[in-house]
BALOBA-1460 file (C-alpha; in Angstrom, 3 decimals):
// residues 100
<rec num="1" residu="x" x="-36.872" y="26.241" z="67.402"/>
<rec num="2" residu="x" x="-33.558" y="26.344" z="65.640"/>
<rec num="3" residu="x" x="-35.230" y="25.607" z="62.317"/>
<rec num="4" residu="x" x="-37.626" y="28.580" z="62.738"/>
<rec num="5" residu="x" x="-34.750" y="30.932" z="63.698"/>
<rec num="6" residu="x" x="-32.756" y="29.676" z="60.761"/>
<rec num="7" residu="x" x="-35.674" y="30.332" z="58.377"/>
<rec num="8" residu="x" x="-36.196" y="33.730" z="59.836"/>
<rec num="9" residu="x" x="-32.482" y="34.485" z="59.413"/>
<rec num="10" residu="x" x="-32.629" y="33.268" z="55.825"/>
<rec num="11" residu="x" x="-35.631" y="35.492" z="55.173"/>
<rec num="12" residu="x" x="-33.865" y="38.497" z="56.583"/>
<rec num="13" residu="x" x="-30.781" y="37.709" z="54.480"/>
<rec num="14" residu="x" x="-32.960" y="37.479" z="51.303"/>
<rec num="15" residu="x" x="-34.638" y="40.721" z="52.148"/>
<rec num="16" residu="x" x="-31.226" y="42.304" z="52.685"/>
<rec num="17" residu="x" x="-30.023" y="41.097" z="49.245"/>
<rec num="18" residu="x" x="-33.143" y="42.556" z="47.658"/>
<rec num="19" residu="x" x="-32.641" y="45.844" z="49.436"/>
<rec num="20" residu="x" x="-28.939" y="45.996" z="48.413"/>
<rec num="21" residu="x" x="-29.886" y="45.253" z="44.792"/>
<rec num="22" residu="x" x="-32.549" y="48.015" z="44.838"/>
<rec num="23" residu="x" x="-30.007" y="50.403" z="46.474"/>
<rec num="24" residu="x" x="-27.487" y="49.699" z="43.681"/>
<rec num="25" residu="x" x="-30.148" y="50.166" z="41.014"/>
<rec num="26" residu="x" x="-31.211" y="53.473" z="42.603"/>
<rec num="27" residu="x" x="-27.612" y="54.659" z="42.784"/>
<rec num="28" residu="x" x="-27.107" y="53.910" z="39.060"/>
<rec num="29" residu="x" x="-30.388" y="55.662" z="38.214"/>
<rec num="30" residu="x" x="-29.225" y="58.662" z="40.368"/>
<rec num="31" residu="x" x="-25.966" y="58.863" z="38.475"/>
<rec num="32" residu="x" x="-27.799" y="58.872" z="35.129"/>
<rec num="33" residu="x" x="-30.170" y="61.596" z="36.352"/>
<rec num="34" residu="x" x="-27.226" y="63.660" z="37.572"/>
<rec num="35" residu="x" x="-25.578" y="63.333" z="34.234"/>
<rec num="36" residu="x" x="-28.692" y="64.263" z="32.449"/>
<rec num="37" residu="x" x="-29.133" y="67.261" z="34.728"/>
<rec num="38" residu="x" x="-25.597" y="68.472" z="34.076"/>
<rec num="39" residu="x" x="-26.136" y="68.118" z="30.338"/>
<rec num="40" residu="x" x="-29.372" y="70.008" z="30.493"/>
<rec num="41" residu="x" x="-27.865" y="72.765" z="32.597"/>
<rec num="42" residu="x" x="-25.068" y="73.132" z="30.064"/>
<rec num="43" residu="x" x="-27.520" y="73.334" z="27.215"/>
<rec num="44" residu="x" x="-29.520" y="75.890" z="29.160"/>
<rec num="45" residu="x" x="-26.488" y="77.990" z="29.856"/>
<rec num="46" residu="x" x="-25.485" y="77.917" z="26.161"/>
<rec num="47" residu="x" x="-28.970" y="79.006" z="25.089"/>
<rec num="48" residu="x" x="-28.987" y="81.643" z="27.759"/>
<rec num="49" residu="x" x="-25.726" y="83.001" z="26.425"/>
<rec num="50" residu="x" x="-27.048" y="82.944" z="22.868"/>
<rec num="51" residu="x" x="-30.189" y="84.806" z="24.041"/>
<rec num="52" residu="x" x="-28.001" y="87.388" z="25.746"/>
<rec num="53" residu="x" x="-25.948" y="87.852" z="22.551"/>
<rec num="54" residu="x" x="-29.005" y="88.285" z="20.376"/>
<rec num="55" residu="x" x="-30.461" y="90.733" z="22.857"/>
<rec num="56" residu="x" x="-27.272" y="92.806" z="22.691"/>
<rec num="57" residu="x" x="-27.367" y="92.704" z="18.884"/>
<rec num="58" residu="x" x="-30.964" y="93.726" z="18.939"/>
<rec num="59" residu="x" x="-30.230" y="96.658" z="21.241"/>
<rec num="60" residu="x" x="-27.352" y="97.681" z="19.033"/>
<rec num="61" residu="x" x="-29.606" y="97.563" z="15.976"/>
<rec num="62" residu="x" x="-32.266" y="99.673" z="17.755"/>
<rec num="63" residu="x" x="-29.564" y="102.222" z="18.549"/>
<rec num="64" residu="x" x="-28.269" y="102.323" z="14.967"/>
<rec num="65" residu="x" x="-31.788" y="102.714" z="13.645"/>
<rec num="66" residu="x" x="-32.442" y="105.424" z="16.176"/>
<rec num="67" residu="x" x="-29.408" y="107.430" z="14.942"/>
<rec num="68" residu="x" x="-30.471" y="107.141" z="11.325"/>
<rec num="69" residu="x" x="-33.989" y="108.320" z="11.782"/>
<rec num="70" residu="x" x="-35.105" y="111.921" z="11.845"/>
<rec num="71" residu="x" x="-36.678" y="111.449" z="15.318"/>
<rec num="72" residu="x" x="-34.713" y="113.451" z="17.855"/>
<rec num="73" residu="x" x="-35.991" y="111.496" z="20.773"/>
<rec num="74" residu="x" x="-34.794" y="108.188" z="19.160"/>
<rec num="75" residu="x" x="-31.401" y="109.827" z="18.492"/>
<rec num="76" residu="x" x="-31.184" y="110.912" z="22.177"/>
<rec num="77" residu="x" x="-32.078" y="107.389" z="23.310"/>
<rec num="78" residu="x" x="-29.515" y="105.887" z="20.882"/>
<rec num="79" residu="x" x="-26.784" y="108.283" z="22.042"/>
<rec num="80" residu="x" x="-27.626" y="107.657" z="25.671"/>
<rec num="81" residu="x" x="-27.346" y="103.920" z="25.039"/>
<rec num="82" residu="x" x="-23.956" y="104.371" z="23.327"/>
<rec num="83" residu="x" x="-22.753" y="106.516" z="26.250"/>
<rec num="84" residu="x" x="-23.860" y="103.819" z="28.670"/>
<rec num="85" residu="x" x="-21.942" y="101.224" z="26.692"/>
<rec num="86" residu="x" x="-18.853" y="103.396" z="26.587"/>
<rec num="87" residu="x" x="-19.041" y="103.838" z="30.318"/>
<rec num="88" residu="x" x="-19.381" y="100.077" z="30.770"/>
<rec num="89" residu="x" x="-16.385" y="99.504" z="28.596"/>
<rec num="90" residu="x" x="-14.395" y="102.103" z="30.558"/>
<rec num="91" residu="x" x="-15.308" y="100.428" z="33.778"/>
<rec num="92" residu="x" x="-14.146" y="97.059" z="32.463"/>
<rec num="93" residu="x" x="-10.820" y="98.555" z="31.325"/>
<rec num="94" residu="x" x="-10.368" y="100.140" z="34.798"/>
<rec num="95" residu="x" x="-11.039" y="96.744" z="36.429"/>
<rec num="96" residu="x" x="-8.423" y="95.145" z="34.152"/>
<rec num="97" residu="x" x="-5.832" y="97.836" z="34.966"/>
<rec num="98" residu="x" x="-6.467" y="97.333" z="38.652"/>
<rec num="99" residu="x" x="-5.949" y="93.607" z="38.319"/>
<rec num="100" residu="x" x="-2.516" y="94.087" z="36.758"/>
C-alpha cells in the first residue's frame, strides 16, 4: 500500500515538474510575444505618423495648385483650406497661451 502511494506521489511530482517547465516556457514565449507586439506597435505608429505627414503635404500641394489655376472654385477651396489651417494654428496658439 505504501509502495503504491509512493509511486502515485512520485507520478504527481513528475507531472508537477512537467507543468512547471511548460509554464516557464509559456511565460518566456509570452514575453517574446509582448516584445514583438510593442515593436510592431511602434513601427505602426511611426508609419501612421509618416502617412499623416504625407497626407498634410498632399493637401498643401492641392491647395497650392488650386491657387495657381484659373479655376475659381479651386481657388475658393484652396483659400478655405488655408483659412481653416490658420484658424487651427490660432487655436493652438491660444491653447499655449492658456497653458502659460
